[in-house]
ZAMARGU-4260 file (C-alpha; in steps of 0.2 Angstrom, whole numbers, plus 5000, padded with zeros to 4 digits):
<rodrens>
0) 4985/5343/5110 | 4997/5330/5107 | 4985/5319/5098 | 4980/5333/5087 | 4999/5336/5082
5) 5001/5317/5077 | 4985/5319/5066 | 4994/5334/5058 | 5010/5326/5057 | 5003/5310/5048
10) 4991/5320/5036 | 5006/5329/5030 | 5016/5315/5028 | 5001/5304/5019 | 5001/5292/5032
15) 4982/5295/5037 | 4976/5289/5054 | 4989/5284/5065 | 4980/5272/5073 | 4977/5264/5057
20) 4994/5263/5051 | 5001/5245/5048 | 5014/5237/5058 | 5026/5227/5050 | 5020/5209/5048
25) 5036/5202/5058 | 5032/5216/5073 | 5014/5208/5074 | 5021/5190/5073 | 5032/5190/5087
30) 5019/5198/5098 | 5008/5183/5097 | 5024/5172/5101 | 5028/5165/5118 | 5046/5167/5117
35) 5054/5156/5130 | 5073/5151/5131 | 5085/5146/5117 | 5080/5127/5117 | 5062/5129/5122
40) 5048/5128/5111 | 5042/5146/5105 | 5023/5142/5104 | 5011/5152/5094 | 4996/5161/5102
45) 4987/5167/5087 | 4977/5158/5073 | 4981/5140/5067 | 4977/5128/5053 | 4979/5110/5055
50) 4992/5114/5071 | 5001/5126/5061 | 5002/5145/5065 | 4995/5157/5052 | 4995/5175/5049
55) 4988/5187/5036 | 5001/5197/5026 | 4995/5209/5010 | 4979/5200/5011 | 4985/5182/5011
60) 4985/5168/5024 | 5004/5163/5027 | 5013/5150/5038 | 5022/5157/5053 | 5035/5144/5054
65) 5039/5148/5036 | 5040/5167/5040 | 5053/5165/5054 | 5063/5153/5045 | 5067/5166/5029
70) 5071/5162/5011 | 5068/5142/5008 | 5078/5135/4995 | 5069/5128/4980 | 5063/5110/4982
75) 5064/5111/5000 | 5051/5111/5015 | 5052/5116/5034 | 5053/5102/5046 | 5050/5105/5064
80) 5063/5096/5074 | 5053/5097/5090 | 5038/5088/5082 | 5027/5103/5087 | 5019/5111/5072
85) 5015/5127/5083 | 5033/5131/5087 | 5041/5146/5080 | 5058/5144/5087 | 5071/5146/5072
90) 5082/5134/5081 | 5070/5120/5079 | 5067/5122/5060 | 5077/5114/5047 | 5074/5115/5027
95) 5074/5097/5021 | 5066/5087/5006 | 5049/5083/5007 | 5053/5063/5008 | 5063/5067/5023
100) 5051/5078/5032 | 5039/5063/5028 | 5049/5049/5036 | 5052/5059/5052 | 5034/5062/5054
105) 5023/5049/5063 | 5012/5046/5049 | 5008/5027/5042 | 5022/5027/5030 | 5035/5035/5042
110) 5028/5022/5054 | 5029/5007/5041 | 5049/5014/5035 | 5055/5013/5052 | 5049/4995/5056
115) 5063/4982/5058 | 5053/4968/5059 | 5039/4957/5049 | 5022/4955/5055 | 5028/4936/5060
120) 5040/4944/5073 | 5055/4941/5060 | 5070/4953/5058 | 5071/4961/5042 | 5087/4958/5031
125) 5092/4976/5023 | 5100/4977/5006 | 5105/4991/4996 | 5087/4996/4989 | 5076/4986/4998
130) 5072/4976/5015 | 5062/4959/5016 | 5061/4944/5028 | 5071/4929/5023 | 5063/4918/5034
135) 5045/4920/5027 | 5052/4919/5010 | 5060/4903/5014 | 5043/4896/5024 | 5034/4901/5006
140) 5044/4892/4995 | 5045/4877/5006 | 5029/4875/5013 | 5031/4856/5021 | 5044/4863/5030
145) 5056/4849/5025 | 5074/4853/5026 | 5080/4859/5007 | 5088/4844/4998 | 5078/4831/5007
150) 5070/4818/4995 | 5051/4816/4998 | 5047/4798/5000 | 5031/4796/4992 | 5025/4776/4986
155) 5016/4781/4970 | 5007/4764/4969 | 4997/4770/4983 | 4992/4787/4976 | 4976/4790/4966
160) 4985/4796/4950 | 4971/4794/4938 | 4955/4799/4949 | 4963/4815/4957 | 4968/4832/4949
165) 4986/4837/4951 | 4984/4851/4963 | 4974/4842/4975 | 4986/4827/4975 | 5000/4839/4977
170) 4993/4848/4991 | 4989/4832/5000 | 5006/4826/4999 | 5015/4842/5001 | 5024/4842/4985
175) 5023/4852/4970 | 5013/4849/4955 | 5026/4846/4943 | 5030/4832/4954 | 5013/4824/4952
180) 5015/4826/4934 | 5031/4817/4931 | 5022/4803/4943 | 5010/4801/4931 | 5021/4801/4915
185) 5033/4789/4925 | 5020/4777/4927 | 5012/4780/4910 | 4994/4785/4919 | 4985/4798/4909
190) 4981/4815/4917 | 4966/4817/4927 | 4952/4825/4916 | 4935/4831/4923 | 4919/4827/4913
195) 4905/4816/4913 | 4904/4797/4911 | 4899/4794/4894 | 4893/4776/4896 | 4880/4783/4909
200) 4874/4796/4898 | 4858/4794/4886 | 4868/4799/4871 | 4854/4794/4858 | 4839/4800/4868
205) 4843/4817/4871 | 4847/4832/4860 | 4864/4841/4861 | 4860/4855/4870 | 4849/4846/4883
210) 4863/4833/4886 | 4876/4848/4888 | 4866/4856/4900 | 4862/4841/4909 | 4880/4837/4911
215) 4888/4856/4910 | 4898/4854/4896 | 4898/4859/4879 | 4889/4854/4864 | 4904/4850/4855
220) 4910/4838/4870 | 4893/4829/4866 | 4895/4828/4847 | 4912/4821/4851 | 4907/4809/4863
225) 4892/4804/4850 | 4908/4801/4835 | 4920/4791/4847 | 4905/4780/4853 | 4899/4778/4837
230) 4881/4784/4842 | 4870/4795/4829 | 4865/4812/4833 | 4847/4813/4840 | 4833/4817/4829
235) 4817/4823/4836 | 4801/4814/4830
</rodrens>
C-alpha cells in the first residue's frame, strides 16, 4: 500500500517512477569513495581512465577529482599532492599551472628538470635562466687538457706541413687548425691540397672526361693541368 502511495505522489508531482528518479551526481560520487581520515587518501572505487576516477554527469563523462575540487580558475589544472590519481581527498588537491603540474610528476621532463649533475657526474652550475656543466664545457674548449695559457712547444721543422691536411695535423698535435695555418704562413709553406700528380698522368693520351674519371676530378681541372704544362688537348684519331 505504501508503494502505491509513492507511485501516486510521484505521478502527481511529475517525477515518474520513484525507482528511476535520478540522484544528485555528488551523492552518487561520494557513494563510490572510500572516505578515511582527514590526511589519508580517499580512493575512488568506480570506473577509471588512465588511473583517474570518472563518473557520468548529464550524459558526459567527467573527472571525479575535478568535481570534488569545485570551480577551477582559468588557466589552471588540478594536481594531486599525494601523487595518487584515484585520490578524491580535497586536502590532497591543488590548482596549479600546467608547467608546475608537469614538473611535480614522474615523467621524463620532470626527472630531467630535477637532475643536479650531468651524465659524467659533474654538478651543474645554475644561473638565472639556465643550468650547465662548466667542467664539461672547459674540457670541450680544451681537449688537450693543458692548463690555460700554457704554450704549446712544437718543432715545426719536424712536422709534415706540406703533405698533411690542416685538420689531420691539428688532431695529431692537439692544437687548432688556425695554429697549423699560421705555422704554414710563417715557414712559407703552401697549404696542403689534394689532387693527382699530373707528372704521372697521361695528359696527352686520354680524353678530358676519361682522365677526369680516372683521377676523380672535374674536366676543368684536367684542362687546367694541360694548359699549365703546355700539353695540347687529346684528339681522338
